[in-house]
C-alpha positions in Angstrom: 14.7 -3.5 -3.4 12.3 -6.4 -3.8 12.0 -8.5 -6.9 10.2 -6.7 -9.7 7.5 -9.4 -9.9 6.5 -8.7 -6.3 6.1 -4.9 -7.0 4.2 -5.6 -10.2 1.9 -8.1 -8.4 1.0 -5.5 -5.8 0.3 -2.9 -8.5 -2.1 -5.3 -10.2 -3.9 -5.9 -6.9 -4.3 -2.1 -6.5 -6.0 -1.9 -9.9 -8.3 -4.8 -9.1 -9.2 -3.3 -5.7 -10.1 0.0 -7.4 -12.1 -1.8 -10.1 -14.2 -3.8 -7.7 -14.4 -1.4 -4.8 -18.0 -0.3 -5.4 -19.3 -3.8 -5.9 -17.4 -5.0 -2.8 -18.9 -2.3 -0.6 -22.4 -2.9 -2.0 -22.3 -6.7 -1.4 -20.8 -6.1 2.0 -23.6 -3.8 3.1 -26.2 -6.1 1.8 -24.6 -9.1 3.5 -24.5 -10.9 0.1 -21.6 -13.3 0.9 -22.3 -15.5 -2.1 -21.6 -12.6 -4.4 -18.5 -11.6 -2.4 -17.2 -15.2 -2.8 -17.4 -14.9 -6.6 -15.3 -11.7 -6.7 -11.6 -12.3 -7.5 -9.6 -12.9 -4.3 -7.0 -10.2 -5.2 -9.9 -7.7 -5.4 -10.1 -7.7 -1.6 -8.5 -4.6 0.1 -7.0 -6.8 2.8 -4.6 -8.3 0.2 -2.9 -5.0 -0.5 0.5 -4.4 1.0 1.7 -1.0 2.0 5.0 -0.4 0.1 7.4 2.4 -0.1 6.8 4.5 -3.2 10.6 5.0 -3.6 12.1 1.5 -3.2 9.0 -0.8 -2.9 10.1 -2.1 0.5 7.2 -3.5 2.5 8.6 -3.6 6.0 9.3 -0.6 8.3 6.6 1.5 6.4 5.5 4.9 7.6 1.9 5.5 6.4 2.1 9.3 7.0 4.9 9.7 4.5 4.5 6.6 2.3 8.1 5.7 2.9 10.1 2.9 4.5 12.3 3.7 7.4 15.5 3.6 5.3 14.2 6.0 2.7 12.7 8.2 5.3 16.0 8.5 7.1 17.9 9.3 3.9 15.4 11.9 2.8 15.1 13.5 6.3 18.9 13.8 6.5 19.1 15.4 3.1 16.3 17.8 4.1 13.9 16.6 1.4 11.0 16.2 3.7 9.5 19.5 4.8 9.2 20.0 8.6 11.5 17.0 9.4 15.0 17.3 10.6 17.3 15.1 12.7 17.2 15.8 16.4 20.3 17.1 18.1 20.8 18.4 21.6 
């Protein structure tokens, strides 16, 4: 579990990206780089980090499920993810 401040920071960035998404796309299409420079740096989609929705872990992230590898394994073992089960042969 990461520090709470890291998780909160990422949530703030998500809100900023959503707020400035239309302007960012508009300036990008126009090629107006001066206006892009004036946008807040945390409003850039590149600065977002994919994090597990369950534990906020950033590494070992599966995009398809929105989970880190550890939470994925726990949930798959318990049968909480539909269509996923542990292989055995």
